Phi, psi and omega in degrees: 000129178243129181227131181052034176080009181244130177283122179279132181299133189286329184275348181269153174289149186303326182303318179273326184293329179292340184287353174297328178293139178287123183101001177239117174253193181301311185293316180293324176301317176297320180293326177295312181295327179292320180292324179276358183049055177238135180295145181302322190282356183291132177275155187292333176285340180272345183289143188270172187287328174301312178300319182297318182294323174298313180297318179299319185292326174291320185287331178297337181281341187263156175268110182227171174050238188301314175302317179293315181298316177301315178298318178297314179295322180292319173305317180290322177298321179299313181297321177295318183298319181275005177056041173284159181308311176301323179294320178293325177295316176302314180303314184282348183073034175253164181299142184253353188251031174082008180290154180283152182235001178292313183254335179249183183058031184286341177279339184256344184270129174299149184221115175041056176082345173279162181291310178220168178284132178274191176270347180095353177282140174259145181288124182289139177287144178274142186273000000 
């Protein structure tokens, strides 16, 4: 089964297989299957052509994949352009949702002129 140019795995249940699409998680996959009136446990290789078409028609109404990625990047760009706090955090590569950075985020936070914090281990010399 191919949807939006992406192959849905045949051995997985549709509930899980639909999550391969960008913008579809477990809850959205369930709502898609509910709207198409297809049981969650159906595998994609067992789905009939009618069921595939029902899923496609439901998915076409949603914003997924490329359109969704474009909208997310434009939203982040807008935040950066208006110099919002969240936009500045995006520019600096820091957490944007209020997480602490003193003890966590050590891999993204710059440290004393270095790009990121390391593990503290020294590379052992080869004998």
